N, C-alpha and C positions, 0 to 999 in steps of 0.2 A: 412582504419581503420573501416569505417562504415560497409563495406561488411563483414569484419571478425567478427564484433560484431553481425551482423544479422545472420551469419552462425552459430556462437556459440550459439546464443539465440535459433535458430531453432532446433539445435541438442539437447539442454537442454530441450526444450519443448517436443520433440519426446521421449526422455528418460523418462521424467516425465509422459507422457501418458502411456508408457508401464509399468511403475511402478504401476500406478493406475489400469491398466487392469489386471496385474498379481495379485495384492492385491484383487481385486474384484473377480477374478477367484478362488483364494484360498478360499475366504470367501464363495462364492457360492457353492464350492465343499463341504465345511464343513457343510453348512446349508442343502444341498441336502442329504448328508450322514446321518445327524441326523434325518431329516424328512422322508427320504425314499419314495419319491413320486412314483406313477405309479407301485405299487406292489413291489418295490425293498425292502421296509422295511420287508415284509413277507418272501422274498426269500433269502436275503443276510444278512450277519453280518455287523457291522459298518465299519470294515476295508474293506470288499468287496464293500460296497456301496461307500466308500470314493475313492477306486481305480476306480470303475465304473464311477461315476459322475465326479471325478477329471480328469480322462483320457479323457472322452468325452468332457468336457468343455475345457481342454487344447488343444485338437486336433482341436476344432472348433474356437479357439481364433484367429488363423491366417486368415482363411477364413472370419471371422467376421470383421477383420481389413480391408480386401480388400473391403468388402461391404461398410464399413464406409468411407474409402478413396474415393470410387467411388461416394458416395452420396455427400461428401464434394466438390468433383471436379465439379459436374454437377449442384449442387443446389445453388441458390443465397440466400442472406439474412444474418442475424446475426449468430455468432457462436452457440448461443443457439438454434435457429431455425434449423440449420443444424445438431446439436447434436440430437435433437428430431426426425428429419426425419431419421437420421442414426440409432437411437435406434429402430425405427419402422421397418426399412428394415432389420436390423440384427435379430430382434426378429422373423420376418417371416421366414428368411432363417434358422437360427439356430433352431428355434422351429420346423420347418418342418423336418429338418434332424434328430433331436432327436426323434420326433414322429415316423418317418419312421424306424429308428433304433430300437426303442422299439417295434414297431408293427411287423416288418418283421424279425428281427434278434433275438430279445429277447422274442418274442411271448407274450408280455404283452397284457392285455385286454384293448386296447386303440383305438379300431377301429372306435368309434363314432366321429362325428364332434365336440362334446362337449369336448372330451379329446384332440382332435387336437387343438382346441382353447385354452384349458388350458395350453398346452405346450407353445404356443406363448405368452400367458399372463405372465407365469412364467419367460420366457426368457426376456420379456419386462421389468418386474420389476427389474430383475438383471441388465439389460442395463441402467436403469435409475439411478442406484447407481453411476457409473462413471460420468454420466452427471451431477448429483448433486455435485459431488466432483469438477468437472471442473468449474461449476458455482461459487462455493465458492472460488476456487483459482483465477478465473478472478477478482472477487470482491475484494479479498485481495490484488492482484497485483495492481489493479486500485487505491485502497486507498494508497498503499505504493508509487506509482508513483506520485499521486496527492500531497502527503505530501512532496515528494522529490522536485517536481517542485516548490511548495510553498516556501520551504526552500531556493532553489537556486535563485528564483526571488525576494522574498520579504525580505529575511534576508541575510545580508552580512556574509561572513565567518568570524568568530570571532577567535581571538587568545585565548589562555587559560586564560590569565590575564583578557581579556574583558569578557569572559564567566563566570569567577569567580565572577566578579562584578554583572553581569546580574542575576546570580543564586541567589543572595540575594533577588531578587524581587519575588513576587508571580507569579506562572506559567502563569496566564492570563495577567500579566503586562510585561512579558519579551519581549524585542524587541530591536529596534534601539534606543540607548540612545540619547535624544535630548538636555536635559538640566538638571542640578542638582543645587538646591538652598539650602542654609542653613536655618534651621528652629529651633531655639533654640539648643537643644541637639540632634536634628535629621536632616536629609536631605530629601528634597523632590526630587524624581527622576521622570522625565518625559521621557517616551519612546513613540514610535509610537502606543503603545497599551494602553496608558493612564498614569496617575500619581499614585504614591504611596510613602509612607514614610518609611524611614529606621532609626533605632536607631543607628546612626553613626555620629561621629564628622565630620564636613565639611573638616577639615584639613586631616583627614584620607581618606575621600572620594576622595579628590584631588590627593592624592598619587596613589590611584587605577585608577583614571581617566587619568593618564599619558599614559595609554595603549590605550586610545581612541584619535581620531583625532578631538581635540577641545582645548579650552583654558579657563582659568579663566578671565572673563571680568570685574568682580567686586568683592569686598570682600565677597559677598554672592552668587555669581552666576558663574557657569561654563556652557559653551554652546558648542555644536558640531558645527564645521565650516559649515557642510552641512545644518544646520538648519537656518543659518543667511541669510536673504534676503537683508538687507541693514544696513549700519551703518551711521546714520544721526545726524547732530547737534541738540542739544536740550538745548537751553540756553547756559550756559557756558561749558556744557559737551556734551557727545554724547549718543545716544540711539541705541541699537541693535534691529532691527525688525526681528522677527523669522517667518518662514513659517507657524507656527501654529497660528499666529496672536498676540502672546505675544510680549511685548516691555520691554526690560530690560536695566537698566542703565549701562553705560560703564565708568569705571574709567580711569584716565590717563595711568596707567600701563597696564590696559586691552586694551586700544586703541593702545598702542605701540605693544602689543602682536599680535593684529589683523593685524596691518600693516605688521609686520614681517612675518606673516603667508600668506600674499598676499591677504587678504580680502580688498575689495574696501571700502574706507572710504570717505564720503563726508565732505569736509572742510566747514567752516563757510563762 
């Protein structure tokens, strides 16, 4: 299964690269047709310039890819470093070919070294566009993967009923529900992201909390089983010690519910 996933991911990556290259090639063709560099503006119409530069760029797209793949294969370092090296190599190759074509076949006045350098710089600027796009896509993918990992590791998968209750909380307080306590006509909800209050009757909250793995341990307190460290005697009754350091009273009915759930209870 892992091999199939890697193969499909590689194929998708290659398809994405070619989409980027074609988009940049079309964009570069349009820009070159509008600007008409190296005397093409004076000699040709817009359509002729578009056909000339578009055809030249498209023909050189595949040799440029061969150069880029070669640089990637022989160069160590990060993807960005290899992208920049490949952009430099492609600009020299493509710029040289375009310069030679313009000089020897089109008879443009580009015989000087300055014009030769100008061809290379223009191609380099075009090559840096897909490099920038790939940098942005890598950063976006990294953010998405980091968020996905965080969700998988830190947050358990919630049912719709659990998610509905958690959505009542402020976004920064949403997380694993630890305990809920009555507070007059409100309830105080504690998650692993902190506490907050909801305008909700405790009885109504208890109905929604049936979707969670916990129980009512007192007339004013509901606790998640996973948050309970120990249930110990405290005078004539018991106290539940939570992993957050809080200690809550346990009523006789709450003690019974904890025992039925398999929570260890220390006897007097």
